PDBQT receptor file of N, H, CA, C and O in Angstrom, charges set to zero:
ATOM      1  N   MET A   1       0.812  -1.057   0.125  1.00  0.00    +0.000 N 
ATOM      2  CA  MET A   1      -0.385   0.234  -0.206  1.00  0.00    +0.000 C 
ATOM      3  C   MET A   1       0.937   1.342  -0.048  1.00  0.00    +0.000 C 
ATOM      4  O   MET A   1       0.858   2.401  -0.671  1.00  0.00    +0.000 OA
ATOM      5  N   LYS A   2       1.881   1.126   0.613  1.00  0.00    +0.000 N 
ATOM      6  H   LYS A   2       1.946   0.266   1.119  1.00  0.00    +0.000 HD
ATOM      7  CA  LYS A   2       2.691   2.187   1.222  1.00  0.00    +0.000 C 
ATOM      8  C   LYS A   2       3.503   2.643  -0.186  1.00  0.00    +0.000 C 
ATOM      9  O   LYS A   2       3.621   3.831  -0.486  1.00  0.00    +0.000 OA
ATOM     10  N   ARG A   3       4.109   1.425  -1.103  1.00  0.00    +0.000 N 
ATOM     11  H   ARG A   3       4.014   0.460  -0.859  1.00  0.00    +0.000 HD
ATOM     12  CA  ARG A   3       4.483   1.783  -2.246  1.00  0.00    +0.000 C 
ATOM     13  C   ARG A   3       3.526   2.484  -3.499  1.00  0.00    +0.000 C 
ATOM     14  O   ARG A   3       4.067   3.281  -4.265  1.00  0.00    +0.000 OA
ATOM     15  N   ILE A   4       2.069   2.133  -3.655  1.00  0.00    +0.000 N 
ATOM     16  H   ILE A   4       1.630   1.484  -3.033  1.00  0.00    +0.000 HD
ATOM     17  CA  ILE A   4       1.560   2.458  -4.218  1.00  0.00    +0.000 C 
ATOM     18  C   ILE A   4       1.530   4.149  -4.040  1.00  0.00    +0.000 C 
ATOM     19  O   ILE A   4       1.560   5.027  -4.902  1.00  0.00    +0.000 OA
ATOM     20  N   LEU A   5       1.469   4.221  -2.793  1.00  0.00    +0.000 N 
ATOM     21  H   LEU A   5       1.444   3.508  -2.092  1.00  0.00    +0.000 HD
ATOM     22  CA  LEU A   5       1.052   5.748  -2.714  1.00  0.00    +0.000 C 
ATOM     23  C   LEU A   5       1.779   6.805  -2.794  1.00  0.00    +0.000 C 
ATOM     24  O   LEU A   5       1.480   7.978  -3.018  1.00  0.00    +0.000 OA
ATOM     25  N   CYS A   6       3.336   5.994  -2.476  1.00  0.00    +0.000 N 
ATOM     26  H   CYS A   6       3.580   5.041  -2.294  1.00  0.00    +0.000 HD
ATOM     27  CA  CYS A   6       4.875   6.317  -3.272  1.00  0.00    +0.000 C 
ATOM     28  C   CYS A   6       4.816   6.682  -4.589  1.00  0.00    +0.000 C 
ATOM     29  O   CYS A   6       5.291   7.742  -4.996  1.00  0.00    +0.000 OA
ATOM     30  N   ALA A   7       4.157   5.720  -5.421  1.00  0.00    +0.000 N 
ATOM     31  H   ALA A   7       3.771   4.859  -5.091  1.00  0.00    +0.000 HD
ATOM     32  CA  ALA A   7       4.127   6.103  -6.972  1.00  0.00    +0.000 C 
ATOM     33  C   ALA A   7       3.560   7.030  -7.410  1.00  0.00    +0.000 C 
ATOM     34  O   ALA A   7       3.832   7.896  -8.241  1.00  0.00    +0.000 OA
ATOM     35  N   MET A   8       2.395   6.706  -6.540  1.00  0.00    +0.000 N 
ATOM     36  H   MET A   8       2.174   6.003  -5.865  1.00  0.00    +0.000 HD
ATOM     37  CA  MET A   8       1.163   7.794  -7.025  1.00  0.00    +0.000 C 
ATOM     38  C   MET A   8       1.350   9.175  -7.276  1.00  0.00    +0.000 C 
ATOM     39  O   MET A   8       0.994   9.801  -8.275  1.00  0.00    +0.000 OA
ATOM     40  N   VAL A   9       2.268   9.815  -5.728  1.00  0.00    +0.000 N 
ATOM     41  H   VAL A   9       2.557   9.307  -4.917  1.00  0.00    +0.000 HD
ATOM     42  CA  VAL A   9       2.699  10.677  -5.555  1.00  0.00    +0.000 C 
ATOM     43  C   VAL A   9       3.758  11.436  -6.450  1.00  0.00    +0.000 C 
ATOM     44  O   VAL A   9       3.741  12.584  -6.892  1.00  0.00    +0.000 OA
ATOM     45  N   ALA A  10       4.872  10.215  -6.595  1.00  0.00    +0.000 N 
ATOM     46  H   ALA A  10       4.886   9.282  -6.235  1.00  0.00    +0.000 HD
ATOM     47  CA  ALA A  10       5.770  10.635  -7.532  1.00  0.00    +0.000 C 
ATOM     48  C   ALA A  10       5.091  11.232  -9.088  1.00  0.00    +0.000 C 
ATOM     49  O   ALA A  10       5.297  12.313  -9.640  1.00  0.00    +0.000 OA
ATOM     50  N   ALA A  11       4.209  10.059  -9.530  1.00  0.00    +0.000 N 
ATOM     51  H   ALA A  11       4.042   9.181  -9.082  1.00  0.00    +0.000 HD
ATOM     52  CA  ALA A  11       3.715  10.522 -10.568  1.00  0.00    +0.000 C 
ATOM     53  C   ALA A  11       2.847  12.285 -10.894  1.00  0.00    +0.000 C 
ATOM     54  O   ALA A  11       2.816  13.133 -11.786  1.00  0.00    +0.000 OA
ATOM     55  N   SER A  12       2.353  12.090  -9.733  1.00  0.00    +0.000 N 
ATOM     56  H   SER A  12       2.378  11.401  -9.008  1.00  0.00    +0.000 HD
ATOM     57  CA  SER A  12       1.742  13.535  -9.610  1.00  0.00    +0.000 C 
ATOM     58  C   SER A  12       2.423  14.985  -9.862  1.00  0.00    +0.000 C 
ATOM     59  O   SER A  12       2.126  15.994 -10.503  1.00  0.00    +0.000 OA
ATOM     60  N   VAL A  13       3.713  14.480  -8.852  1.00  0.00    +0.000 N 
ATOM     61  H   VAL A  13       3.954  13.661  -8.332  1.00  0.00    +0.000 HD
ATOM     62  CA  VAL A  13       4.433  15.221  -9.242  1.00  0.00    +0.000 C 
ATOM     63  C   VAL A  13       5.400  15.891 -10.740  1.00  0.00    +0.000 C 
ATOM     64  O   VAL A  13       5.549  17.030 -11.183  1.00  0.00    +0.000 OA
ATOM     65  N   LEU A  14       5.923  14.474 -11.189  1.00  0.00    +0.000 N 
ATOM     66  H   LEU A  14       5.801  13.549 -10.829  1.00  0.00    +0.000 HD
ATOM     67  CA  LEU A  14       5.859  14.285 -12.369  1.00  0.00    +0.000 C 
ATOM     68  C   LEU A  14       4.922  14.839 -13.730  1.00  0.00    +0.000 C 
ATOM     69  O   LEU A  14       5.232  15.170 -14.874  1.00  0.00    +0.000 OA
ATOM     70  N   SER A  15       3.984  14.779 -13.190  1.00  0.00    +0.000 N 
ATOM     71  H   SER A  15       3.732  14.509 -12.260  1.00  0.00    +0.000 HD
ATOM     72  CA  SER A  15       2.970  15.553 -14.343  1.00  0.00    +0.000 C 
ATOM     73  C   SER A  15       3.019  16.860 -14.207  1.00  0.00    +0.000 C 
ATOM     74  O   SER A  15       3.279  17.569 -15.179  1.00  0.00    +0.000 OA
ATOM     75  N   ILE A  16       2.759  17.413 -12.888  1.00  0.00    +0.000 N 
ATOM     76  H   ILE A  16       2.549  16.836 -12.098  1.00  0.00    +0.000 HD
ATOM     77  CA  ILE A  16       2.840  19.046 -13.181  1.00  0.00    +0.000 C 
ATOM     78  C   ILE A  16       4.285  19.423 -13.414  1.00  0.00    +0.000 C 
ATOM     79  O   ILE A  16       4.369  20.085 -14.448  1.00  0.00    +0.000 OA
ATOM     80  N   GLY A  17       5.223  19.276 -12.939  1.00  0.00    +0.000 N 
ATOM     81  H   GLY A  17       5.155  18.738 -12.098  1.00  0.00    +0.000 HD
ATOM     82  CA  GLY A  17       5.925  19.590 -13.824  1.00  0.00    +0.000 C 
ATOM     83  C   GLY A  17       6.468  19.388 -15.256  1.00  0.00    +0.000 C 
ATOM     84  O   GLY A  17       7.350  20.133 -15.682  1.00  0.00    +0.000 OA
ATOM     85  N   ILE A  18       5.920  18.322 -16.052  1.00  0.00    +0.000 N 
ATOM     86  H   ILE A  18       5.204  17.716 -15.706  1.00  0.00    +0.000 HD
ATOM     87  CA  ILE A  18       5.240  18.736 -17.148  1.00  0.00    +0.000 C 
ATOM     88  C   ILE A  18       4.536  19.672 -17.754  1.00  0.00    +0.000 C 
ATOM     89  O   ILE A  18       4.852  20.177 -18.831  1.00  0.00    +0.000 OA
ATOM     90  N   ILE A  19       3.766  19.889 -17.244  1.00  0.00    +0.000 N 
ATOM     91  H   ILE A  19       3.509  19.479 -16.369  1.00  0.00    +0.000 HD
ATOM     92  CA  ILE A  19       2.436  20.560 -17.635  1.00  0.00    +0.000 C 
ATOM     93  C   ILE A  19       3.302  22.055 -17.402  1.00  0.00    +0.000 C 
ATOM     94  O   ILE A  19       3.180  22.841 -18.341  1.00  0.00    +0.000 OA
ATOM     95  N   GLY A  20       4.085  22.478 -16.341  1.00  0.00    +0.000 N 
ATOM     96  H   GLY A  20       4.183  21.840 -15.578  1.00  0.00    +0.000 HD
ATOM     97  CA  GLY A  20       4.335  23.820 -16.406  1.00  0.00    +0.000 C 
ATOM     98  C   GLY A  20       5.612  23.732 -17.352  1.00  0.00    +0.000 C 
ATOM     99  O   GLY A  20       6.339  24.697 -17.115  1.00  0.00    +0.000 OA
ATOM    100  N   CYS A  21       5.925  23.238 -17.947  1.00  0.00    +0.000 N 
ATOM    101  H   CYS A  21       5.334  22.454 -18.139  1.00  0.00    +0.000 HD
ATOM    102  CA  CYS A  21       6.915  23.619 -19.101  1.00  0.00    +0.000 C 
ATOM    103  C   CYS A  21       6.652  24.329 -19.911  1.00  0.00    +0.000 C 
ATOM    104  O   CYS A  21       7.466  25.124 -20.380  1.00  0.00    +0.000 OA
ATOM    105  N   SER A  22       5.293  24.214 -20.336  1.00  0.00    +0.000 N 
ATOM    106  H   SER A  22       4.632  23.567 -19.955  1.00  0.00    +0.000 HD
ATOM    107  CA  SER A  22       4.977  24.336 -21.788  1.00  0.00    +0.000 C 
ATOM    108  C   SER A  22       3.538  25.559 -21.716  1.00  0.00    +0.000 C 
ATOM    109  O   SER A  22       2.412  25.403 -22.188  1.00  0.00    +0.000 OA
ATOM    110  N   GLU A  23       4.057  26.675 -21.002  1.00  0.00    +0.000 N 
ATOM    111  H   GLU A  23       4.972  26.802 -20.618  1.00  0.00    +0.000 HD
ATOM    112  CA  GLU A  23       3.647  27.687 -21.063  1.00  0.00    +0.000 C 
ATOM    113  C   GLU A  23       3.452  28.452 -22.040  1.00  0.00    +0.000 C 
ATOM    114  O   GLU A  23       4.280  28.790 -22.886  1.00  0.00    +0.000 OA
ATOM    115  N   LYS A  24       2.150  28.808 -21.944  1.00  0.00    +0.000 N 
ATOM    116  H   LYS A  24       1.478  28.533 -21.257  1.00  0.00    +0.000 HD
ATOM    117  CA  LYS A  24       1.684  29.718 -23.504  1.00  0.00    +0.000 C 
ATOM    118  C   LYS A  24       1.172  31.276 -22.957  1.00  0.00    +0.000 C 
ATOM    119  O   LYS A  24       0.839  31.400 -21.778  1.00  0.00    +0.000 OA
ATOM    120  N   SER A  25       1.148  32.061 -23.585  1.00  0.00    +0.000 N 
ATOM    121  H   SER A  25       1.419  31.960 -24.542  1.00  0.00    +0.000 HD
ATOM    122  CA  SER A  25       0.895  33.469 -24.109  1.00  0.00    +0.000 C 
ATOM    123  C   SER A  25      -0.701  33.918 -24.999  1.00  0.00    +0.000 C 
ATOM    124  O   SER A  25      -0.890  33.510 -26.145  1.00  0.00    +0.000 OA
ATOM    125  N   SER A  26      -1.225  34.359 -24.628  1.00  0.00    +0.000 N 
ATOM    126  H   SER A  26      -1.071  34.690 -23.697  1.00  0.00    +0.000 HD
ATOM    127  CA  SER A  26      -2.050  34.701 -26.056  1.00  0.00    +0.000 C 
ATOM    128  C   SER A  26      -2.322  36.602 -25.705  1.00  0.00    +0.000 C 
ATOM    129  O   SER A  26      -2.234  37.193 -24.629  1.00  0.00    +0.000 OA
ATOM    130  N   ALA A  27      -2.657  37.133 -27.056  1.00  0.00    +0.000 N 
ATOM    131  H   ALA A  27      -2.729  36.653 -27.931  1.00  0.00    +0.000 HD
ATOM    132  CA  ALA A  27      -2.776  38.422 -27.161  1.00  0.00    +0.000 C 
ATOM    133  C   ALA A  27      -4.282  38.273 -28.012  1.00  0.00    +0.000 C 
ATOM    134  O   ALA A  27      -4.531  37.639 -29.037  1.00  0.00    +0.000 OA
ATOM    135  N   THR A  28      -5.189  39.147 -27.125  1.00  0.00    +0.000 N 
ATOM    136  H   THR A  28      -4.986  39.662 -26.292  1.00  0.00    +0.000 HD
ATOM    137  CA  THR A  28      -6.355  39.225 -27.813  1.00  0.00    +0.000 C 
ATOM    138  C   THR A  28      -6.501  40.810 -28.307  1.00  0.00    +0.000 C 
ATOM    139  O   THR A  28      -6.043  41.561 -27.445  1.00  0.00    +0.000 OA
ATOM    140  N   LYS A  29      -6.969  41.443 -29.359  1.00  0.00    +0.000 N 
ATOM    141  H   LYS A  29      -7.341  40.834 -30.059  1.00  0.00    +0.000 HD
ATOM    142  CA  LYS A  29      -7.365  43.111 -30.253  1.00  0.00    +0.000 C 
ATOM    143  C   LYS A  29      -8.755  42.897 -30.408  1.00  0.00    +0.000 C 
ATOM    144  O   LYS A  29      -9.244  42.060 -31.167  1.00  0.00    +0.000 OA
ATOM    145  N   LYS A  30      -9.295  43.561 -29.775  1.00  0.00    +0.000 N 
ATOM    146  H   LYS A  30      -8.898  44.240 -29.157  1.00  0.00    +0.000 HD
ATOM    147  CA  LYS A  30     -11.054  43.699 -30.569  1.00  0.00    +0.000 C 
ATOM    148  C   LYS A  30     -10.527  45.206 -31.178  1.00  0.00    +0.000 C 
ATOM    149  O   LYS A  30      -9.773  46.084 -30.758  1.00  0.00    +0.000 OA
ATOM    150  N   THR A  31     -11.063  45.078 -31.977  1.00  0.00    +0.000 N 
ATOM    151  H   THR A  31     -11.675  44.365 -32.318  1.00  0.00    +0.000 HD
ATOM    152  CA  THR A  31     -11.489  46.619 -32.812  1.00  0.00    +0.000 C 
ATOM    153  C   THR A  31     -12.942  46.813 -33.380  1.00  0.00    +0.000 C 
ATOM    154  O   THR A  31     -13.628  46.215 -34.209  1.00  0.00    +0.000 OA
ATOM    155  N   THR A  32     -13.081  47.719 -32.713  1.00  0.00    +0.000 N 
ATOM    156  H   THR A  32     -12.524  48.205 -32.039  1.00  0.00    +0.000 HD
ATOM    157  CA  THR A  32     -14.391  48.104 -33.169  1.00  0.00    +0.000 C 
ATOM    158  C   THR A  32     -14.907  49.801 -34.116  1.00  0.00    +0.000 C 
ATOM    159  O   THR A  32     -14.943  50.934 -33.638  1.00  0.00    +0.000 OA
ATOM    160  N   VAL A  33     -15.205  49.393 -35.399  1.00  0.00    +0.000 N 
ATOM    161  H   VAL A  33     -15.176  48.472 -35.787  1.00  0.00    +0.000 HD
ATOM    162  CA  VAL A  33     -15.232  50.358 -36.137  1.00  0.00    +0.000 C 
ATOM    163  C   VAL A  33     -16.912  50.824 -36.615  1.00  0.00    +0.000 C 
ATOM    164  O   VAL A  33     -17.800  50.168 -37.160  1.00  0.00    +0.000 OA
ATOM    165  N   SER A  34     -16.843  52.605 -36.013  1.00  0.00    +0.000 N 
ATOM    166  H   SER A  34     -16.121  53.138 -35.570  1.00  0.00    +0.000 HD
ATOM    167  CA  SER A  34     -18.534  52.904 -36.594  1.00  0.00    +0.000 C 
ATOM    168  C   SER A  34     -18.899  53.294 -37.586  1.00  0.00    +0.000 C 
ATOM    169  O   SER A  34     -18.077  54.149 -37.917  1.00  0.00    +0.000 OA
ATOM    170  N   THR A  35     -19.706  53.212 -38.377  1.00  0.00    +0.000 N 
ATOM    171  H   THR A  35     -20.374  52.518 -38.107  1.00  0.00    +0.000 HD
ATOM    172  CA  THR A  35     -19.649  54.265 -39.746  1.00  0.00    +0.000 C 
ATOM    173  C   THR A  35     -21.615  54.075 -40.000  1.00  0.00    +0.000 C 
ATOM    174  O   THR A  35     -22.376  53.200 -39.587  1.00  0.00    +0.000 OA
ATOM    175  N   PRO A  36     -21.831  55.094 -40.692  1.00  0.00    +0.000 N 
ATOM    176  CA  PRO A  36     -23.221  55.126 -40.977  1.00  0.00    +0.000 C 
ATOM    177  C   PRO A  36     -24.064  54.583 -41.450  1.00  0.00    +0.000 C 
ATOM    178  O   PRO A  36     -25.225  54.936 -41.660  1.00  0.00    +0.000 OA
ATOM    179  N   GLY A  37     -23.309  53.267 -41.748  1.00  0.00    +0.000 N 
ATOM    180  H   GLY A  37     -22.366  52.980 -41.577  1.00  0.00    +0.000 HD
ATOM    181  CA  GLY A  37     -24.286  52.482 -42.158  1.00  0.00    +0.000 C 
ATOM    182  C   GLY A  37     -24.092  51.084 -41.106  1.00  0.00    +0.000 C 
ATOM    183  O   GLY A  37     -24.573  50.013 -41.476  1.00  0.00    +0.000 OA
ATOM    184  N   GLY A  38     -23.550  51.155 -40.133  1.00  0.00    +0.000 N 
ATOM    185  H   GLY A  38     -23.159  52.025 -39.833  1.00  0.00    +0.000 HD
ATOM    186  CA  GLY A  38     -23.882  50.014 -38.968  1.00  0.00    +0.000 C 
ATOM    187  C   GLY A  38     -22.507  50.772 -38.085  1.00  0.00    +0.000 C 
ATOM    188  O   GLY A  38     -22.088  51.929 -38.025  1.00  0.00    +0.000 OA
ATOM    189  N   GLU A  39     -21.926  48.985 -37.238  1.00  0.00    +0.000 N 
ATOM    190  H   GLU A  39     -22.266  48.046 -37.287  1.00  0.00    +0.000 HD
ATOM    191  CA  GLU A  39     -20.357  49.046 -36.440  1.00  0.00    +0.000 C 
ATOM    192  C   GLU A  39     -20.441  47.365 -36.874  1.00  0.00    +0.000 C 
ATOM    193  O   GLU A  39     -21.295  46.488 -36.746  1.00  0.00    +0.000 OA
ATOM    194  N   THR A  40     -19.220  47.433 -37.389  1.00  0.00    +0.000 N 
ATOM    195  H   THR A  40     -18.526  48.146 -37.493  1.00  0.00    +0.000 HD
ATOM    196  CA  THR A  40     -18.363  46.506 -37.150  1.00  0.00    +0.000 C 
ATOM    197  C   THR A  40     -17.520  46.372 -36.063  1.00  0.00    +0.000 C 
ATOM    198  O   THR A  40     -16.941  47.263 -35.442  1.00  0.00    +0.000 OA
ATOM    199  N   THR A  41     -17.503  45.128 -35.885  1.00  0.00    +0.000 N 
ATOM    200  H   THR A  41     -17.974  44.404 -36.390  1.00  0.00    +0.000 HD
ATOM    201  CA  THR A  41     -16.387  45.162 -34.544  1.00  0.00    +0.000 C 
ATOM    202  C   THR A  41     -15.537  43.417 -35.316  1.00  0.00    +0.000 C 
ATOM    203  O   THR A  41     -16.147  42.462 -35.797  1.00  0.00    +0.000 OA
ATOM    204  N   THR A  42     -13.840  43.608 -35.134  1.00  0.00    +0.000 N 
ATOM    205  H   THR A  42     -13.345  44.383 -34.743  1.00  0.00    +0.000 HD
ATOM    206  CA  THR A  42     -13.312  42.294 -35.563  1.00  0.00    +0.000 C 
ATOM    207  C   THR A  42     -12.169  41.983 -34.096  1.00  0.00    +0.000 C 
ATOM    208  O   THR A  42     -11.394  42.782 -33.570  1.00  0.00    +0.000 OA
ATOM    209  N   THR A  43     -12.361  40.963 -33.843  1.00  0.00    +0.000 N 
ATOM    210  H   THR A  43     -12.990  40.314 -34.270  1.00  0.00    +0.000 HD
ATOM    211  CA  THR A  43     -11.490  40.509 -33.236  1.00  0.00    +0.000 C 
ATOM    212  C   THR A  43     -10.277  39.304 -33.689  1.00  0.00    +0.000 C 
ATOM    213  O   THR A  43     -10.546  38.232 -34.230  1.00  0.00    +0.000 OA
ATOM    214  N   SER A  44      -9.006  39.747 -33.349  1.00  0.00    +0.000 N 
ATOM    215  H   SER A  44      -8.788  40.618 -32.910  1.00  0.00    +0.000 HD
ATOM    216  CA  SER A  44      -7.589  38.471 -33.519  1.00  0.00    +0.000 C 
ATOM    217  C   SER A  44      -7.480  38.203 -32.264  1.00  0.00    +0.000 C 
ATOM    218  O   SER A  44      -7.652  38.907 -31.269  1.00  0.00    +0.000 OA
ATOM    219  N   SER A  45      -7.133  36.956 -32.415  1.00  0.00    +0.000 N 
ATOM    220  H   SER A  45      -6.994  36.384 -33.223  1.00  0.00    +0.000 HD
ATOM    221  CA  SER A  45      -6.263  36.264 -31.135  1.00  0.00    +0.000 C 
ATOM    222  C   SER A  45      -5.339  36.012 -31.630  1.00  0.00    +0.000 C 
ATOM    223  O   SER A  45      -5.406  35.476 -32.736  1.00  0.00    +0.000 OA
ATOM    224  N   THR A  46      -3.918  36.320 -30.962  1.00  0.00    +0.000 N 
ATOM    225  H   THR A  46      -3.863  36.756 -30.064  1.00  0.00    +0.000 HD
ATOM    226  CA  THR A  46      -2.723  35.580 -31.182  1.00  0.00    +0.000 C 
ATOM    227  C   THR A  46      -2.175  34.824 -30.056  1.00  0.00    +0.000 C 
ATOM    228  O   THR A  46      -2.239  35.360 -28.949  1.00  0.00    +0.000 OA
ATOM    229  N   GLU A  47      -1.591  33.544 -30.171  1.00  0.00    +0.000 N 
ATOM    230  H   GLU A  47      -1.538  33.109 -31.070  1.00  0.00    +0.000 HD
ATOM    231  CA  GLU A  47      -0.980  32.904 -29.290  1.00  0.00    +0.000 C 
ATOM    232  C   GLU A  47       0.403  32.826 -29.535  1.00  0.00    +0.000 C 
ATOM    233  O   GLU A  47       0.855  32.710 -30.674  1.00  0.00    +0.000 OA
ATOM    234  N   VAL A  48       1.051  32.881 -28.587  1.00  0.00    +0.000 N 
ATOM    235  H   VAL A  48       0.683  32.976 -27.662  1.00  0.00    +0.000 HD
ATOM    236  CA  VAL A  48       2.439  32.685 -28.250  1.00  0.00    +0.000 C 
ATOM    237  C   VAL A  48       3.263  31.653 -27.623  1.00  0.00    +0.000 C 
ATOM    238  O   VAL A  48       3.416  31.744 -26.405  1.00  0.00    +0.000 OA
ATOM    239  N   LYS A  49       3.916  30.517 -28.358  1.00  0.00    +0.000 N 
ATOM    240  H   LYS A  49       3.791  30.444 -29.347  1.00  0.00    +0.000 HD
ATOM    241  CA  LYS A  49       3.862  29.537 -27.310  1.00  0.00    +0.000 C 
ATOM    242  C   LYS A  49       5.855  29.334 -26.999  1.00  0.00    +0.000 C 
ATOM    243  O   LYS A  49       6.809  29.196 -27.766  1.00  0.00    +0.000 OA
ATOM    244  N   LYS A  50       5.724  29.411 -25.573  1.00  0.00    +0.000 N 
ATOM    245  H   LYS A  50       4.950  29.523 -24.950  1.00  0.00    +0.000 HD
ATOM    246  CA  LYS A  50       7.124  29.778 -24.890  1.00  0.00    +0.000 C 
ATOM    247  C   LYS A  50       8.447  28.334 -24.836  1.00  0.00    +0.000 C 
ATOM    248  O   LYS A  50       8.075  27.331 -24.227  1.00  0.00    +0.000 OA
ATOM    249  N   SER A  51       9.150  28.320 -25.141  1.00  0.00    +0.000 N 
ATOM    250  H   SER A  51       9.452  29.134 -25.636  1.00  0.00    +0.000 HD
ATOM    251  CA  SER A  51      10.085  27.352 -24.758  1.00  0.00    +0.000 C 
ATOM    252  C   SER A  51      10.974  27.515 -23.831  1.00  0.00    +0.000 C 
ATOM    253  O   SER A  51      11.002  28.593 -23.237  1.00  0.00    +0.000 OA
ATOM    254  N   GLY A  52      11.937  26.437 -23.487  1.00  0.00    +0.000 N 
ATOM    255  H   GLY A  52      11.915  25.561 -23.969  1.00  0.00    +0.000 HD
ATOM    256  CA  GLY A  52      12.839  26.827 -22.733  1.00  0.00    +0.000 C 
ATOM    257  C   GLY A  52      14.469  27.082 -23.269  1.00  0.00    +0.000 C 
ATOM    258  O   GLY A  52      15.623  26.953 -22.860  1.00  0.00    +0.000 OA
ATOM    259  N   ASP A  53      13.761  27.503 -24.392  1.00  0.00    +0.000 N 
ATOM    260  H   ASP A  53      12.823  27.608 -24.724  1.00  0.00    +0.000 HD
ATOM    261  CA  ASP A  53      15.248  27.763 -25.596  1.00  0.00    +0.000 C 
ATOM    262  C   ASP A  53      16.029  28.972 -25.182  1.00  0.00    +0.000 C 
ATOM    263  O   ASP A  53      15.552  30.046 -24.815  1.00  0.00    +0.000 OA
ATOM    264  N   ASN A  54      17.404  28.625 -25.298  1.00  0.00    +0.000 N 
ATOM    265  H   ASN A  54      17.792  27.753 -25.595  1.00  0.00    +0.000 HD
ATOM    266  CA  ASN A  54      18.329  30.386 -24.917  1.00  0.00    +0.000 C 
ATOM    267  C   ASN A  54      17.352  31.111 -26.227  1.00  0.00    +0.000 C 
ATOM    268  O   ASN A  54      16.517  30.754 -27.057  1.00  0.00    +0.000 OA
ATOM    269  N   PRO A  55      18.175  32.536 -25.725  1.00  0.00    +0.000 N 
ATOM    270  CA  PRO A  55      17.114  33.388 -26.637  1.00  0.00    +0.000 C 
ATOM    271  C   PRO A  55      18.690  34.117 -27.680  1.00  0.00    +0.000 C 
ATOM    272  O   PRO A  55      19.886  34.293 -27.448  1.00  0.00    +0.000 OA
ATOM    273  N   PRO A  56      18.027  34.274 -28.502  1.00  0.00    +0.000 N 
ATOM    274  CA  PRO A  56      19.320  34.491 -29.873  1.00  0.00    +0.000 C 
ATOM    275  C   PRO A  56      20.280  35.612 -29.309  1.00  0.00    +0.000 C 
ATOM    276  O   PRO A  56      20.144  36.329 -28.317  1.00  0.00    +0.000 OA
ATOM    277  N   PRO A  57      21.355  35.539 -30.302  1.00  0.00    +0.000 N 
ATOM    278  CA  PRO A  57      22.822  36.666 -29.883  1.00  0.00    +0.000 C 
ATOM    279  C   PRO A  57      22.215  37.544 -29.523  1.00  0.00    +0.000 C 
ATOM    280  O   PRO A  57      21.036  37.521 -29.874  1.00  0.00    +0.000 OA
ATOM    281  N   ALA A  58      22.554  38.428 -28.890  1.00  0.00    +0.000 N 
ATOM    282  H   ALA A  58      23.512  38.446 -28.605  1.00  0.00    +0.000 HD
ATOM    283  CA  ALA A  58      22.420  40.151 -28.855  1.00  0.00    +0.000 C 
ATOM    284  C   ALA A  58      23.158  40.648 -30.729  1.00  0.00    +0.000 C 
ATOM    285  O   ALA A  58      23.988  40.024 -31.389  1.00  0.00    +0.000 OA
ATOM    286  N   GLN A  59      22.585  41.675 -31.005  1.00  0.00    +0.000 N 
ATOM    287  H   GLN A  59      21.910  42.182 -30.469  1.00  0.00    +0.000 HD
ATOM    288  CA  GLN A  59      23.328  42.258 -32.803  1.00  0.00    +0.000 C 
ATOM    289  C   GLN A  59      23.888  43.088 -32.353  1.00  0.00    +0.000 C 
ATOM    290  O   GLN A  59      23.512  43.879 -31.488  1.00  0.00    +0.000 OA
ATOM    291  N   LYS A  60      25.002  43.007 -32.955  1.00  0.00    +0.000 N 
ATOM    292  H   LYS A  60      25.308  42.364 -33.657  1.00  0.00    +0.000 HD
ATOM    293  CA  LYS A  60      25.907  44.219 -32.589  1.00  0.00    +0.000 C 
ATOM    294  C   LYS A  60      26.014  45.331 -33.536  1.00  0.00    +0.000 C 
ATOM    295  O   LYS A  60      26.723  46.302 -33.271  1.00  0.00    +0.000 OA
TER     296      LYS A  60
């Protein structure tokens, strides 16, 4: 019983660590244009995936 509990705790910690490594960021832009003929709303969404890679070298 103790071995099963330890294995479950270890698996939980591992899965939380893996999930935390895949951070995602998103940006949403909403634009509304009013005209005499009516109103138009445009929404654009962009998702940025982050990775643990090193940043590119600085430009000289």
